[in-house]
Structure formats: structure tokens, C-alpha cells
ZAMILO-709604 format. One record per atom (N, C-alpha, C): residue number from 1; atom name; x, y, z. Coordinates in Angstrom, 2 decimals, always signed. Layout:
BEGIN
{nuti NUM CA {X Y Z}}
...
***
This chain:
BEGIN
{nuti 1 N {-74.43 +8.52 -59.89}}
{nuti 1 CA {-74.00 +8.56 -58.50}}
{nuti 1 C {-72.51 +8.45 -58.44}}
{nuti 2 N {-71.76 +9.52 -57.69}}
{nuti 2 CA {-70.35 +9.48 -57.72}}
{nuti 2 C {-69.83 +9.00 -56.39}}
{nuti 3 N {-68.74 +8.37 -56.50}}
{nuti 3 CA {-68.27 +7.64 -55.27}}
{nuti 3 C {-66.91 +7.98 -54.92}}
{nuti 4 N {-66.37 +7.84 -53.81}}
{nuti 4 CA {-64.98 +7.90 -53.63}}
{nuti 4 C {-64.74 +7.28 -52.33}}
{nuti 5 N {-63.47 +7.02 -51.74}}
{nuti 5 CA {-63.07 +6.55 -50.50}}
{nuti 5 C {-62.93 +7.43 -49.41}}
{nuti 6 N {-63.53 +7.19 -48.16}}
{nuti 6 CA {-63.58 +7.92 -47.11}}
{nuti 6 C {-62.36 +7.25 -46.11}}
{nuti 7 N {-61.43 +8.04 -45.76}}
{nuti 7 CA {-60.30 +7.42 -44.88}}
{nuti 7 C {-60.34 +7.96 -43.55}}
{nuti 8 N {-60.69 +7.07 -42.66}}
{nuti 8 CA {-60.76 +7.35 -41.10}}
{nuti 8 C {-59.94 +6.24 -40.22}}
{nuti 9 N {-59.19 +6.97 -39.34}}
{nuti 9 CA {-58.46 +6.16 -38.28}}
{nuti 9 C {-59.52 +5.47 -37.65}}
{nuti 10 N {-59.20 +4.45 -36.67}}
{nuti 10 CA {-59.92 +3.65 -35.59}}
{nuti 10 C {-60.93 +4.57 -34.90}}
{nuti 11 N {-60.22 +5.62 -34.27}}
{nuti 11 CA {-60.96 +6.65 -33.24}}
{nuti 11 C {-62.06 +7.20 -34.05}}
{nuti 12 N {-61.97 +7.75 -35.30}}
{nuti 12 CA {-62.71 +8.54 -35.95}}
{nuti 12 C {-63.73 +7.54 -36.19}}
{nuti 13 N {-63.52 +6.32 -36.98}}
{nuti 13 CA {-64.53 +5.52 -37.28}}
{nuti 13 C {-65.41 +4.99 -36.13}}
{nuti 14 N {-64.98 +4.90 -35.02}}
{nuti 14 CA {-65.78 +4.51 -33.59}}
{nuti 14 C {-66.73 +5.68 -33.47}}
{nuti 15 N {-66.01 +6.93 -33.42}}
{nuti 15 CA {-66.86 +7.97 -33.16}}
{nuti 15 C {-68.05 +8.28 -33.97}}
{nuti 16 N {-67.82 +7.98 -35.43}}
{nuti 16 CA {-68.73 +8.34 -36.28}}
{nuti 16 C {-70.04 +7.32 -36.01}}
{nuti 17 N {-69.76 +6.20 -35.89}}
{nuti 17 CA {-70.62 +5.20 -35.82}}
{nuti 17 C {-71.45 +5.28 -34.39}}
{nuti 18 N {-70.89 +5.63 -33.32}}
{nuti 18 CA {-71.55 +6.10 -32.13}}
{nuti 18 C {-72.35 +7.28 -32.12}}
{nuti 19 N {-72.16 +8.23 -33.06}}
{nuti 19 CA {-72.83 +9.24 -33.10}}
{nuti 19 C {-73.87 +9.55 -34.13}}
{nuti 20 N {-73.94 +8.52 -35.16}}
{nuti 20 CA {-74.82 +8.65 -36.33}}
{nuti 20 C {-75.88 +7.76 -35.96}}
{nuti 21 N {-77.09 +8.05 -36.38}}
{nuti 21 CA {-78.46 +7.21 -36.16}}
{nuti 21 C {-78.69 +6.77 -37.75}}
{nuti 22 N {-78.71 +5.43 -37.85}}
{nuti 22 CA {-78.74 +4.83 -39.15}}
{nuti 22 C {-80.07 +4.20 -39.45}}
{nuti 23 N {-80.88 +4.71 -38.82}}
{nuti 23 CA {-82.41 +4.17 -38.90}}
{nuti 23 C {-83.13 +4.42 -40.42}}
{nuti 24 N {-82.67 +5.44 -40.61}}
{nuti 24 CA {-83.32 +6.13 -41.91}}
{nuti 24 C {-82.30 +5.42 -43.20}}
{nuti 25 N {-81.22 +5.03 -42.84}}
{nuti 25 CA {-80.24 +4.52 -44.13}}
{nuti 25 C {-79.71 +2.96 -43.63}}
{nuti 26 N {-80.28 +2.07 -43.50}}
{nuti 26 CA {-79.93 +0.83 -42.93}}
{nuti 26 C {-78.59 +0.23 -43.71}}
{nuti 27 N {-78.68 +0.48 -45.08}}
{nuti 27 CA {-77.73 -0.04 -45.93}}
{nuti 27 C {-76.24 +0.63 -45.54}}
{nuti 28 N {-76.32 +2.02 -45.33}}
{nuti 28 CA {-75.10 +2.79 -44.81}}
{nuti 28 C {-74.80 +2.36 -43.33}}
{nuti 29 N {-75.78 +1.82 -42.63}}
{nuti 29 CA {-75.44 +1.46 -41.29}}
{nuti 29 C {-74.82 +0.18 -41.49}}
{nuti 30 N {-75.15 -0.89 -42.15}}
{nuti 30 CA {-74.38 -1.96 -42.08}}
{nuti 30 C {-73.12 -1.81 -42.90}}
{nuti 31 N {-72.88 -0.82 -43.64}}
{nuti 31 CA {-71.51 -0.56 -44.33}}
{nuti 31 C {-70.43 -0.27 -43.18}}
{nuti 32 N {-71.04 +0.79 -42.21}}
{nuti 32 CA {-70.14 +1.21 -41.16}}
{nuti 32 C {-69.89 +0.07 -40.21}}
{nuti 33 N {-71.08 -0.52 -39.77}}
{nuti 33 CA {-70.93 -1.41 -38.71}}
{nuti 33 C {-69.97 -2.56 -39.20}}
{nuti 34 N {-69.93 -2.90 -40.49}}
{nuti 34 CA {-69.08 -3.93 -40.94}}
{nuti 34 C {-67.78 -3.23 -40.92}}
{nuti 35 N {-67.41 -2.07 -41.32}}
{nuti 35 CA {-66.08 -1.56 -41.01}}
{nuti 35 C {-65.64 -1.45 -39.59}}
{nuti 36 N {-66.61 -1.33 -38.58}}
{nuti 36 CA {-66.13 -1.45 -37.23}}
{nuti 36 C {-65.64 -2.89 -36.82}}
{nuti 37 N {-66.47 -3.87 -37.51}}
{nuti 37 CA {-65.93 -5.39 -37.22}}
{nuti 37 C {-64.52 -5.53 -37.60}}
{nuti 38 N {-64.33 -4.84 -38.63}}
{nuti 38 CA {-62.89 -4.99 -39.05}}
{nuti 38 C {-62.03 -3.89 -38.77}}
{nuti 39 N {-62.26 -3.13 -37.89}}
{nuti 39 CA {-61.51 -1.86 -37.72}}
{nuti 39 C {-60.03 -1.98 -37.57}}
{nuti 40 N {-59.35 -1.08 -38.17}}
{nuti 40 CA {-57.75 -0.98 -38.13}}
{nuti 40 C {-57.47 +0.33 -37.17}}
{nuti 41 N {-56.62 +0.37 -36.62}}
{nuti 41 CA {-56.06 +1.62 -35.61}}
{nuti 41 C {-55.77 +2.80 -36.61}}
{nuti 42 N {-54.97 +2.39 -37.68}}
{nuti 42 CA {-54.34 +3.62 -38.49}}
{nuti 42 C {-55.23 +4.03 -39.45}}
{nuti 43 N {-55.81 +3.20 -40.36}}
{nuti 43 CA {-56.40 +3.52 -41.43}}
{nuti 43 C {-57.58 +2.68 -41.73}}
{nuti 44 N {-58.67 +3.11 -42.18}}
{nuti 44 CA {-59.85 +2.42 -42.51}}
{nuti 44 C {-60.52 +3.22 -43.71}}
{nuti 45 N {-60.49 +2.33 -45.07}}
{nuti 45 CA {-61.13 +2.77 -45.95}}
{nuti 45 C {-62.44 +2.30 -46.41}}
{nuti 46 N {-63.41 +3.35 -46.29}}
{nuti 46 CA {-64.80 +2.92 -46.50}}
{nuti 46 C {-65.40 +3.64 -48.04}}
{nuti 47 N {-65.73 +3.02 -48.94}}
{nuti 47 CA {-66.31 +3.37 -50.42}}
{nuti 47 C {-67.58 +3.76 -49.96}}
{nuti 48 N {-67.79 +5.27 -50.41}}
{nuti 48 CA {-69.11 +5.93 -49.80}}
{nuti 48 C {-69.27 +6.91 -51.38}}
{nuti 49 N {-70.47 +6.87 -51.44}}
{nuti 49 CA {-71.24 +7.87 -52.36}}
{nuti 49 C {-71.42 +9.22 -52.03}}
{nuti 50 N {-71.57 +10.17 -52.78}}
{nuti 50 CA {-71.87 +11.82 -52.44}}
{nuti 50 C {-73.09 +11.77 -51.57}}
{nuti 51 N {-74.09 +11.05 -51.93}}
{nuti 51 CA {-75.27 +11.16 -51.00}}
{nuti 51 C {-75.03 +10.50 -49.84}}
{nuti 52 N {-74.19 +9.66 -49.53}}
{nuti 52 CA {-74.07 +8.84 -48.10}}
{nuti 52 C {-73.16 +9.87 -47.31}}
{nuti 53 N {-72.32 +10.60 -47.85}}
{nuti 53 CA {-71.42 +11.90 -47.24}}
{nuti 53 C {-72.60 +12.52 -46.72}}
{nuti 54 N {-73.20 +13.08 -47.73}}
{nuti 54 CA {-74.26 +14.28 -47.35}}
{nuti 54 C {-75.10 +13.67 -46.28}}
{nuti 55 N {-75.63 +12.52 -46.18}}
{nuti 55 CA {-76.38 +11.93 -45.13}}
{nuti 55 C {-75.73 +11.98 -43.87}}
{nuti 56 N {-74.34 +11.61 -43.74}}
{nuti 56 CA {-73.67 +11.79 -42.47}}
{nuti 56 C {-73.45 +13.21 -41.94}}
{nuti 57 N {-73.23 +14.04 -42.91}}
{nuti 57 CA {-73.20 +15.46 -42.66}}
{nuti 57 C {-74.46 +15.81 -41.86}}
{nuti 58 N {-75.39 +15.61 -42.49}}
{nuti 58 CA {-76.78 +16.12 -41.94}}
{nuti 58 C {-76.79 +15.43 -40.54}}
{nuti 59 N {-76.78 +14.27 -40.32}}
{nuti 59 CA {-76.84 +13.50 -39.07}}
{nuti 59 C {-75.87 +14.26 -38.10}}
{nuti 60 N {-74.76 +14.77 -38.35}}
{nuti 60 CA {-73.80 +15.29 -37.40}}
{nuti 60 C {-74.22 +16.52 -36.93}}
{nuti 61 N {-74.59 +17.43 -38.01}}
{nuti 61 CA {-75.57 +18.64 -38.12}}
{nuti 61 C {-74.35 +19.60 -37.44}}
{nuti 62 N {-75.08 +20.56 -36.47}}
{nuti 62 CA {-74.21 +21.68 -35.87}}
{nuti 62 C {-73.50 +21.26 -34.65}}
{nuti 63 N {-73.65 +20.05 -34.31}}
{nuti 63 CA {-73.07 +19.54 -33.04}}
{nuti 63 C {-71.42 +19.96 -32.89}}
{nuti 64 N {-71.06 +20.45 -31.52}}
{nuti 64 CA {-69.92 +21.02 -31.36}}
{nuti 64 C {-68.97 +20.26 -30.71}}
{nuti 65 N {-69.23 +19.08 -30.39}}
{nuti 65 CA {-68.14 +18.22 -29.84}}
{nuti 65 C {-66.90 +18.04 -30.66}}
{nuti 66 N {-65.70 +18.23 -29.94}}
{nuti 66 CA {-64.50 +18.43 -30.73}}
{nuti 66 C {-64.11 +17.32 -31.49}}
{nuti 67 N {-64.42 +16.07 -31.23}}
{nuti 67 CA {-64.33 +15.11 -32.19}}
{nuti 67 C {-65.29 +15.04 -33.47}}
{nuti 68 N {-66.48 +15.53 -33.33}}
{nuti 68 CA {-67.32 +15.74 -34.29}}
{nuti 68 C {-66.94 +16.77 -35.21}}
{nuti 69 N {-66.53 +17.82 -34.55}}
{nuti 69 CA {-66.21 +19.03 -35.62}}
{nuti 69 C {-64.96 +18.62 -36.58}}
{nuti 70 N {-64.06 +17.72 -36.00}}
{nuti 70 CA {-62.89 +17.34 -36.69}}
{nuti 70 C {-63.55 +16.30 -37.82}}
{nuti 71 N {-64.41 +15.51 -37.43}}
{nuti 71 CA {-65.14 +14.37 -38.23}}
{nuti 71 C {-65.93 +15.01 -39.40}}
{nuti 72 N {-66.47 +16.23 -39.06}}
{nuti 72 CA {-67.34 +16.72 -40.08}}
{nuti 72 C {-66.44 +17.36 -40.99}}
{nuti 73 N {-65.22 +18.04 -40.69}}
{nuti 73 CA {-64.24 +18.64 -41.59}}
{nuti 73 C {-63.77 +17.58 -42.59}}
{nuti 74 N {-63.42 +15.96 -42.10}}
{nuti 74 CA {-62.95 +15.33 -42.84}}
{nuti 74 C {-64.07 +14.60 -43.93}}
{nuti 75 N {-65.38 +14.67 -43.41}}
{nuti 75 CA {-66.23 +14.22 -44.34}}
{nuti 75 C {-66.72 +15.34 -45.35}}
{nuti 76 N {-66.59 +16.53 -44.86}}
{nuti 76 CA {-66.70 +17.53 -46.07}}
{nuti 76 C {-65.55 +17.56 -46.99}}
{nuti 77 N {-64.33 +17.43 -46.71}}
{nuti 77 CA {-63.06 +17.53 -47.36}}
{nuti 77 C {-63.19 +16.15 -48.40}}
{nuti 78 N {-63.73 +15.17 -48.04}}
{nuti 78 CA {-63.91 +14.02 -48.79}}
{nuti 78 C {-65.17 +14.25 -49.85}}
{nuti 79 N {-66.10 +14.93 -49.39}}
{nuti 79 CA {-67.29 +15.32 -50.41}}
{nuti 79 C {-66.70 +16.12 -51.45}}
{nuti 80 N {-65.97 +17.18 -51.06}}
{nuti 80 CA {-65.31 +18.20 -51.81}}
{nuti 80 C {-64.36 +17.50 -52.98}}
{nuti 81 N {-63.71 +16.57 -52.56}}
{nuti 81 CA {-62.72 +15.53 -53.42}}
{nuti 81 C {-63.63 +15.04 -54.35}}
{nuti 82 N {-64.69 +14.39 -54.12}}
{nuti 82 CA {-65.72 +13.67 -55.05}}
{nuti 82 C {-65.98 +14.40 -55.99}}
{nuti 83 N {-66.71 +15.77 -55.51}}
{nuti 83 CA {-67.32 +16.67 -56.31}}
{nuti 83 C {-66.40 +17.31 -57.44}}
{nuti 84 N {-64.97 +17.44 -56.93}}
{nuti 84 CA {-63.90 +17.89 -57.87}}
{nuti 84 C {-63.54 +16.81 -58.85}}
{nuti 85 N {-63.47 +15.58 -58.57}}
{nuti 85 CA {-63.56 +14.39 -59.44}}
{nuti 85 C {-64.52 +14.42 -60.66}}
{nuti 86 N {-65.70 +14.92 -60.01}}
{nuti 86 CA {-66.71 +14.94 -61.08}}
{nuti 86 C {-66.62 +16.07 -61.97}}
{nuti 87 N {-66.27 +17.16 -61.62}}
{nuti 87 CA {-66.09 +18.37 -62.55}}
{nuti 87 C {-64.90 +18.11 -63.44}}
{nuti 88 N {-63.84 +17.31 -62.94}}
{nuti 88 CA {-62.77 +17.04 -63.86}}
{nuti 88 C {-63.16 +16.17 -64.90}}
{nuti 89 N {-64.20 +15.34 -64.93}}
{nuti 89 CA {-64.43 +14.33 -65.55}}
{nuti 89 C {-65.45 +14.92 -66.56}}
{nuti 90 N {-66.06 +16.02 -66.28}}
{nuti 90 CA {-67.01 +16.77 -67.04}}
{nuti 90 C {-68.45 +16.49 -66.75}}
{nuti 91 N {-68.83 +16.10 -65.74}}
{nuti 91 CA {-69.90 +15.56 -65.41}}
{nuti 91 C {-70.54 +16.61 -64.47}}
***
């Protein structure tokens, strides 16, 4: 399992948590709710796995709200970065 850091500002973090159902992934829900409890306005770093990012992207789906479109882009970029690190390590 490969991991990396997801960087979100306070608004992005709040939007993500309010738009994702964590019923099927309570561990991930705890991780993000904990991040909200310690929220920073400028930058919040959350250590995530490739699988967790895929789950978040699946939950956002094809929704077209502007904040979610931007959030989906950031999640996708983080996933690509993690996968790029995997390739550079030869795994």
C-alpha cells in the first residue's frame, strides 16, 4: 500500500468532510473528522493511502458543484503523485 500527503486548506477540508459519507470506511472518517477538529485555515496535511484517495474520488463521483470539482482535481493530482512515486521506486 502506497501513501502520501494530501494538502487541503480549511475550506477544502470542511467541504470534503461535509460531502463524503464515511459509513463504509469508518477509519477514514475518523482520520478526516480528527483533521477537522484540528483544522488550520491555510494548510492541512493528511496522510492518505492510494486506496483512501480512490474511495474519496468514488464518493464525490460525477457531482458538478464547483467546490467539489476543484476538490476532485486536487485528490486526483495527489493520487497521480503517489502513483508517480511508486513508478520511480520501481514498484
